[in-house]
C-alpha positions in Angstrom: 135.3 93.5 112.7 133.8 94.9 115.5 130.6 93.5 116.5 127.7 95.5 117.5 123.9 94.5 119.0 121.4 97.4 118.8 119.3 96.1 121.2 116.5 98.9 120.9 113.0 98.6 122.9 114.2 95.3 124.2 113.0 96.1 127.8 110.6 98.1 126.6 107.4 96.6 128.2 109.1 96.2 131.3 109.9 100.1 131.6 105.8 101.7 129.7 104.5 99.2 132.0 106.6 99.0 135.6 105.0 102.8 136.9 102.3 102.3 139.0 100.6 105.8 139.4 96.9 105.6 137.5 97.3 107.8 134.8 93.5 108.5 135.0 93.0 110.1 138.5 96.3 112.1 138.3 94.6 113.9 134.7 92.3 116.4 136.2 93.9 119.4 134.6 91.7 121.6 132.2 93.8 121.8 128.8 94.0 123.1 126.2 93.1 126.6 127.2 94.2 128.4 123.7 95.8 126.8 120.5 98.1 123.9 120.9 101.3 123.4 118.9 102.8 119.3 118.0 106.4 120.2 116.3 107.5 117.6 113.7 111.7 117.9 113.8 111.3 116.4 109.4 108.9 117.2 106.5 105.3 116.3 105.7 105.4 112.6 104.9 106.5 110.7 107.6 106.1 108.7 110.8 106.5 111.5 113.1 104.3 113.6 110.7 102.0 110.5 110.9 101.3 110.4 114.4 101.3 114.5 114.5 98.1 114.1 112.6 97.2 111.6 114.1 96.1 113.1 117.7 95.5 116.7 116.3 92.6 115.5 114.3 91.4 113.3 117.4 92.3 116.3 119.8 90.4 118.3 117.7 86.9 118.0 119.8 89.1 119.2 123.2 87.9 123.1 122.0 91.0 124.7 121.1 92.5 124.8 117.3 95.7 121.9 117.5 98.1 122.8 114.6 100.9 120.8 112.8 104.5 122.5 112.7 106.9 121.3 110.7 109.9 122.4 111.8 112.8 119.7 110.0 116.2 121.1 109.7 120.1 119.8 111.8 118.5 115.6 111.9 115.9 116.9 113.8 117.9 119.7 116.4 116.2 122.7 114.7 112.4 121.8 116.0 113.9 120.2 119.1 115.2 122.9 120.5 111.8 125.6 120.0 110.3 123.7 121.8 112.8 123.4 123.8 112.6 127.6 124.2 109.2 127.7 124.4 107.1 127.7 127.7 106.3 125.7 129.9 102.7 126.2 129.7 101.6 122.6 128.0 100.6 123.7 124.8 103.4 123.3 122.7 104.5 120.2 122.1 107.0 117.8 119.5 107.5 114.8 118.1 110.2 113.3 119.7 112.7 110.6 117.9 115.4 108.6 118.6 117.2 110.4 117.1 116.5 114.4 119.1 116.2 112.6 122.6 119.1 110.1 122.3 121.1 109.7 119.0 122.4 113.0 118.1 124.0 114.4 121.5 126.9 112.1 121.2 127.1 112.9 116.8 127.3 116.5 116.7 130.2 118.4 118.6 127.5 120.8 120.1 123.6 120.6 120.8 121.3 123.4 121.0 119.0 122.3 124.1 120.0 119.0 126.7 117.7 116.0 125.4 117.2 115.1 128.5 117.1 118.4 131.1 114.8 120.7 128.6 112.0 118.7 127.8 109.1 117.2 129.9 108.3 113.9 129.1 105.0 113.5 128.2 104.9 109.3 127.3 106.5 106.8 124.3 104.0 106.7 121.0 105.0 104.1 118.9 108.5 102.4 117.0 109.1 101.2 113.8 112.0 99.1 112.2 113.9 100.7 109.4 113.3 99.4 105.5 116.4 98.8 104.0 115.1 99.9 99.6 116.7 100.4 97.4 115.8 101.9 93.8 114.4 99.0 91.1 117.6 99.3 88.6 119.4 98.5 91.7 120.8 95.1 90.5 120.3 93.1 93.6 117.6 90.9 95.7 118.8 89.9 98.9 121.4 91.9 102.2 124.1 89.2 100.5 123.5 90.5 97.0 123.4 94.2 97.5 127.1 93.8 100.3 129.1 91.5 96.8 127.8 94.8 95.2 128.8 97.1 97.0 132.3 95.6 97.1 132.8 96.0 93.3 131.2 100.1 92.7 130.1 102.7 94.7 126.9 103.1 96.3 125.4 105.8 98.1 121.8 105.6 100.7 120.1 108.8 101.5 118.8 109.8 105.2 116.8 111.8 106.3 119.4 114.3 108.4 122.5 113.1 110.1 121.5 111.9 113.9 118.6 109.4 112.7 118.1 106.0 113.2 118.0 106.4 109.1 121.3 107.2 109.4 123.1 105.5 111.7 121.4 102.0 110.4 123.5 102.8 107.3 126.6 103.5 109.7 125.8 100.2 111.1 125.5 98.4 107.8 128.6 99.4 106.4 130.6 98.7 110.0 128.8 94.6 110.1 128.9 94.1 106.3 132.3 95.6 105.8 131.7 98.0 103.0 131.5 101.7 102.2 128.6 103.2 100.9 128.4 107.1 101.5 126.1 108.8 103.5 123.9 111.1 102.1 122.1 113.4 104.0 119.1 115.3 102.8 117.1 117.8 105.2 113.8 114.8 104.5 112.5 112.2 104.0 110.5 114.1 101.0 114.2 115.8 99.6 115.3 112.0 99.6 112.7 110.0 98.3 112.6 111.8 94.6 116.4 111.1 94.5 116.3 107.4 95.7 113.4 107.0 93.3 115.7 108.9 90.1 118.6 106.7 91.0 120.8 109.7 92.4 120.9 107.1 94.9 120.2 103.3 95.8 119.2 102.7 98.7 117.8 104.5 101.6 117.4 102.5 105.7 113.8 104.2 105.5 111.2 104.2 108.4 108.7 101.7 106.6 105.5 103.8 107.0 107.0 106.0 104.4 108.1 103.5 102.7 105.9 100.1 101.9 103.3 101.7 100.1 106.3 102.8 97.7 107.7 99.3 97.8 103.7 97.8 97.5 103.3 100.0 94.3 106.1 98.8 93.4 108.9 101.9 93.1 111.4 100.7 95.5 112.6 97.4 96.1 112.4 95.5 99.3 115.5 94.1 100.9 115.0 93.5 103.7 113.6 95.1 107.4 116.1 96.2 110.3 114.9 94.8 113.1 115.2 91.6 115.1 111.8 90.1 114.1 109.6 90.1 110.7 107.4 92.6 110.9 103.7 91.8 110.9 103.1 94.6 108.5 105.2 92.9 105.9 105.6 89.3 106.7 107.6 88.2 103.5 110.1 90.7 103.8 113.5 89.0 105.4 115.3 91.2 108.7 118.7 92.0 107.8 119.9 89.5 110.7 118.3 86.4 108.9 119.8 87.8 105.9 123.2 87.4 106.6 123.8 89.7 109.4 123.2 88.5 112.7 124.7 90.9 115.1 122.3 94.0 112.8 119.6 94.9 114.4 117.7 99.0 115.3 114.6 101.0 115.0 113.6 103.8 115.2 110.9 105.2 118.0 108.8 108.1 118.6 107.5 109.9 121.7 105.6 112.7 123.0 107.4 115.7 124.9 106.7 118.9 126.0 108.5 122.8 126.8 110.0 122.4 130.5 108.0 123.4 133.0 105.3 122.2 132.3 102.9 121.3 135.9 102.7 117.8 136.6 99.0 118.1 136.1 99.2 119.2 133.3 101.8 116.5 132.2 99.6 114.1 133.2 96.4 115.3 131.4 98.5 115.7 128.1 99.5 112.2 129.1 95.7 110.9 128.9 94.3 112.5 126.7 97.7 110.7 124.3 97.0 107.2 125.1 93.0 107.5 125.2 94.1 108.2 121.4 96.2 106.1 120.4 93.9 103.4 121.9 90.9 103.9 119.6 90.6 101.2 117.6 90.9 102.8 114.1 93.8 104.5 115.0 96.1 100.8 115.7 94.3 99.9 113.1 96.0 102.8 110.7 99.2 102.8 112.4 99.5 98.9 112.3 99.0 99.1 108.8 101.9 101.8 108.7 104.5 99.6 110.5 104.3 102.1 113.7 103.9 99.6 116.6 102.4 101.8 119.7 103.7 101.9 122.8 102.5 103.9 125.8 103.5 104.8 128.6 104.0 107.0 132.4 106.0 110.2 132.0 108.9 108.8 134.1 108.9 105.5 132.0 110.0 107.2 129.1 112.4 109.4 130.3 114.2 105.6 131.5 113.6 105.0 128.0 115.7 107.5 126.5 118.5 107.7 129.2 119.1 104.0 128.4 118.7 104.5 124.5 120.8 107.7 124.8 123.7 105.1 126.6 123.6 102.6 123.1 123.6 105.0 120.5 125.9 106.6 122.1 128.3 103.2 121.8 127.6 103.2 118.2 128.4 105.9 117.3 131.3 105.7 118.7 132.8 102.0 117.7 131.3 103.4 113.7 132.9 106.8 113.7 129.9 107.8 112.6 129.6 111.6 112.1 127.0 115.0 111.3 127.4 115.7 107.9 
């Protein structure tokens, strides 16, 4: 059985802190000068949507309307493509994800955009582990029990769409555990969760901000987190690695990008305004409570990270045999 080590964001602090130019000195452009549209590539309710709405709320004092536009579909490709083809004036932005800007190029035979060339990087935003959750009726409470169950009977796992880290976490689990759980892709988390709660699918490797409230309310059972270490937001939930699959590690991440061709001064102004929001105590407290780990930096650091993540996920996709459904 092949062994994978999906080390997401292991070098993140060095990457994000590596650029030396002071951001504030570059952020002198007039922005925004008209309404700003933040495209979210998934339906409302997930981590990308949460981040977009935090920015929209805090940017409300900049003098222009800020709207969040949810455009789900094709693992995030539909929404991302809208931004890739928008005017390069800094007023059309997207919450990029590990799916739209690292995984999908390897998973889809044809992409509508170049995930590196067709966007203006602004800044990394945050990362979060995925949370392996199961329907309350599933007779398993640990990773070992779940693997044993999967070897005895057919099981399925939901995702917010092909190409998401939620999808690839399940494929990685299949490979390392030696099981064949069926992937059931949905158009977004909002469509997947009702089927998970209703027992039509048994489990999901969901972003922690989305599923943790359902675990706390007793609507879902938490089996493990997908990160290498336990999450401060849920320290009592073990990792998959410590639960019997030591090579398992996967993390979701989110970044802010704009349409191509945004002038440098506008790019840095948006970067500076984003960093201001993410440094606010109330924002830090809110996102930490949801299991989101804030990591900001320069546009150049984000580009370096996306390049590295593209290489890593291409290997996982190839070795797991994952395909866009």
